[in-house]
N, C-alpha and C positions, 0 to 999 in steps of 0.2 A: 299700662303699667310696665315698667322695665322688668326684665326677667329677674326674679328673686331666687338666687341660687342657695340651696341648703347645703348640698355637697356636690361633688363632681357628677354632672348629668342628672341631678335631682333638683326640681324646681317647685316653688310654691306658685300656684296659678288660681288661688281662691279669690274671694270677694269680701270686701268690708261693707257692712250694713249698719253704720253708726247711727242712722236716723230711726231705725226700727225700734218701737217702744212696746210692742206686745207680740208674744209668740203663741201660736195655736189659739189665738183669740182668748187667751187665758193668762199667760205668764208675763208679768211686766218685765221689760228689758231696760233698766235704768242706764246701762252702759252699752246699749246696742248689742250687736253680735257680728260674727264673721261666719262665712261658709268656706271651710278650708278644703282645697283640692290640690293634688300634687301630681307632677309628671316625673316618671322614672324612665330614663333613656338607657336601656341596656344595649349591649353590642349587637344583639340580634332583633330584639323586640322592644316596643315602647308601651308602657302602661300608664293609664290615668287612674289615680286613686280618688274615687268619689267624684261628685260634681257639685253644683251649687243650687241654691233655691232658684226656682224659675224666674223670680223677679230680678236676679242678677246674672242671668245666663249670658248677656252680652259682654259682661266683664270677663267671665270665664272664656268665652269664645275669642275675645280680643287677646287675652293672655296666651292662649294656645296659638293664635295666629302669629303673635310676636316671636314665638319660639321656632317658627318656620318648620313645623312638623310635617313630614311627608306622609305620615301614617300614625295611627294609634292601633295597636294590636289588641289591647285589653283595656276594658273599663272595669276596675274593681269596685263593686258595689257592696259596701259593708252593711247597709241598712236601708230598708225600703222607704222610710219616711222622706217626704218630698224635699225637705231642706237639704238633704244629701243627694237624692236621686233625681230630683225634678228636671234637671237639664240633660239627663242621659239621652232622651229621644233626639234632642238637638245635636248632641255629639254624634249620634249614629247617622244622622242625615249628612254630616260633613265627612265622617269616617265610616262609611257603610260596611267595611270589612271588619271592623272592630267587634270583638266578642265581649259580652258582659259576663265577667267572671263573678259568680256568687254561689251561695248554697241553694239548695232546693227550696227552702222556705222563702228566702228573699226573692228568688226567681218567680215564685207564685205571686208574691205581693206586687212585684214590678209589672207583671203581666196584667194584674187586676187594676193597679193604681195608675199606671202610665201607658197601658195598652202596648207594651213592647212585645214583639212577636217572639215566639218560642225559638225560632232558628237563630235569633240574635244572641242566645245564651250558650255558655259552657259552664256546667256546674262543677263545684269543688267539694272536697271532703275535708273534715277536720284533720289538721296535721299535714295536709298535702303541700307540696312545694311545686312552684312553677318557675322555670328558668327564662330569663330575658337575655341570656348570653352570659355576660360577666356579672350579672346581678340575679339574685334568687329571692323569690317571694315565698314566705311560709305562712300559711293560713291557720289560725287558731280560733276555734269557735268559742264565743263567750255569750251564750244565750242569756236573755233578760238583762242586757246592759245596753239599751233598756227595753228592747223588743226581743221576741223569741228567736229572731233570725240573725242577730248581730254577731259579728266576728271581728277579729283584729288581724293585722298583717305585719309580719316582721320582714324587713329588708335585710337579709342576713349579712351580706358583705359590708354594708354601710351602717349597720347597727341602729336602724331607725324603726321604731314601733309605731305604726299607724293604727290609732285606737278608736276611730270614729267618735261616738259620744263619750266613751270612757275617758276620764280625766279632762273633759272639756270645760269650757266656761263661756258664758255669754258676755264677751268683752271685746268690743270693737277696737282692734289695733290696726295701725297702718303698716302694711307689710314692708314697704320700702324704707321704713324708719326702724325696722327691727322686728324679726319674727319671734324672738325668744323672750321668755319671762326673765326679767332682770331685777324684779322687786317682789319678793315673796309676800310681803305685807299687802301690796297693792292688789295682787291676784287672789289672795285668800278668800275675801268675801264673794267675789264673782264665782269662784270655783265652788265654794260652799253652797251658795244659792243654787247653782246649777245642779249640784249633787242632790240637794234637798228636793228640788222640784221634779226631777225625773228619775233619780237613782234610788232614793231612800225607800220606796216601797219594796225594793228587791235586795235589801241589804245582806241577807244571808247568802243569796246567790252572788252578790257582788264580792263577798269575801272569798268564795271559791274561785271566781274568775280573776280576782286579784292575785291569788296564788299562781294561777296559770301565767299571768303576765310577769310575775317576779321570777319565774323559772326561765325566762327568755333573756338573751344577752343583747342589751341595747344601750345606747348612749343618748338617744333623742326620743322623746315622746311627742308624736305629732297627731293631735286630736283633730276633730272635724269642726270644732268651734273654739275660738279664743287662741291665745298665743301658744307656742310650742315650748317644751321643757328640754333643756340641753345640759348635759353634765350631771355627775353624781348628785351634787347638792340639790339641784332643782328637780331632777326626776324622783329622787327619794322624798323630797318635800311633798309633792303631790300624792305619791303613793302612801306616805305616812298619814297624810290627811285622810285618805280613803280608809286606811286601817282604823283610824279613830272614829270616823263618822259611821262606819258600818259595824262597829263593835256593839256590844250590849251595854256599854258604859253610859251612864247618865250623870248629870250634875245636880247640885243642890239648888235647883231653879224651878220656879213656877212660871209657866207660860199662861198668861191671862188674856183671853180675847173676849171682848165685851161690846155691848151697845146699849144705849139708854134712850128712852123717848121723852120722859118728863122729869128726869132727875133722880128718881128713886134708885135705879140701878147704879147710876154714877156715884151716889152716896155710899152704897154698899161696896162698890169696887174700891173707892178711895180708902174706906176703913179696912178692907181686906188687905190691900197693899201695905198699909201702915202696920198691921198686925204681923204680916209675913216678914217685913223688914226688921221688926223688933226681935224676931226669932232667928235672925241671921240668914234668912232665905232670900236669895236673889229673885227679883220679879221682873219678867219681861212682859209689859202690858201693851196691848194694841186695841185701839178703838176701831171697831169694825165698820164704822161709817166712812173711814178714809184710809184704812190700813192697806199696805202693799202685801199681797199674799205671799210674795217671795220672801219677805222678811219673816212672816209667820212660819213659813216652811223651814227657814234656816234655824229658827229657835226650836222647832220641833225636834231637831237632831239631838239636842242636849238636855232638854227639860225632863226632869223626873216626874213632874206633875203638870197636867194641863187642866185649866179651869175655864169654863165658858160662862160668861155673864150675860144675862138676857132679861128684858122685860117680857111679859106675856102679851101676845097679840091674839085677840079673840081667845082661843083656848090652848094656844101652843107658843113655842118660842118665836122670837123675831126671825124673819127670813135670813138675815145676815148671820145670826147665830146658827141657823140650820146649815148654811153654807160652810161656816167654820167647822162644825161637827163633821160634815161630809168630807172636808179637806183632811181632817185628822184621820178619819176612817180610811180615806183613799191612800194617804201617804204612809200608813202603817208604821208610825214611829215606835221607837223603843221605850216610850213613856210608860212608867210603871203605875201611875195613879191618875184618875180622872174625877172631876166633880163639876157641879153646876151651882151657880149663885144667881140671884136675881129677884124680881118682884112680880106681883100680880095684883089685879084689882078685885075680881069676883070669883076667880077659879080657873081651872084649866088643867091640862096634862103636859105641861112643859117638860117636867123631869122625865116622865114616862117616854115622851117623844124622843128626847135627846139620848136617854139611856138605851132605847131600842136602836137608834141610829148608830150609837157608838159600840154596840155589842159586837163581839168578835175581835176587838182590838188586842185582847190579852191583858189589858190594864185593869186594875182594881178600881171600881167606882166607889168613891168615898161619899158619905152622907151629904146630899145636897142641902143648900140653904135657900129657900124661896120665901120671901118676906111679903106680907100683905100690906100694900100701900107704901107710904114713905117710912123708911126704917126708924124705929124708936130705940131707946137705949137697950131695952131687953132683947130686941131683935139683933142688935149688934153683938150681943153676947154669943149668939149662935155663930157669928162670923169668927169670933175668937176661938170657939171650939173647933171650927174647921181648920183654922190656922194651927192649932195645937195638934190636931190629928195629922196634918201634913208633916209637921215637925217630927212627930213620932214615927210616921211611916218612913221618912227620909233617914231617920236614925237607924231604923231596923235594917235598911239595906246598905248601911255603912257610909252614908253621905255626910253625917255629922258626928 
């Protein structure tokens, strides 16, 4: 790749992974991703900002070779996860005098995960500055964005904020065709999906770290995944998105995740959707037999109510419904109300199982509706009552 210059003596040296379709063997990647790394050439010292996933280390090494670097003095490691740090051992083989600059927590992780020796490190403190000569790095700790060790780095003179996972997106762009976001609508969904999947469990902490970032003077946001944001309109766009997503505000929406085995639950779900729409409540419905969990995670950001629809398998919920409930619990959404609908044949403890799994979310559990066999007219009246209850609850919190 030809050198991609961001500013004078600052270069993009990351890698595109447009073919990758799953992350952590869990998160779908419909748009692929990038692993962003950056070189800063100061008048005295040279710093590499993060590395790339080990699968793309040859791309990073090739980009560094193309820059004809005689040395790298510092490798700034913002986060221990291997998609950011995995190529650091390879960098140290080529530049053995380089020091890995990171905090104590990340140092410990890198020693455990990548077996980097202790004498390769120099630890930093929150607020510390390191001079490269005519360029200065300022480190600001932002824990739980999204691991406990993560931090961000401000390049003071050039007003670039290197944010690691903060403000990132799984969106594979081709660096030589443009590094920067130039279409807010295009990047909105990948950025929201990214936030939903890895940031949303820590939204109260995200708000605090967002304040830290806002107090810094920058013109460019350079994350570790996806395109960069340049200029007031674009940097404020992504920061305002984070303000909204991490707020306590919800919308007049029901997220309905369901699965059916023999048609009974499908009938209940269809009737429930119809009743909610009659009451002016927007419904986002996902069939768990083929749903993208990233899309479910995105809708969890906004929905005031989440309802899980499931048949009974033996004595409990369908395994896919269990997974959905676990996802809700793990992502800790700001959802205000939860409920369960579905069917059973001869008995079971579906509601008890899901209620126990969802305990601790902080949401109010509304009276579930489990119907024996194929739903009859009198059964569907119970679905109407649940829709009425949801309408009332949404009204009580000012959504209607």
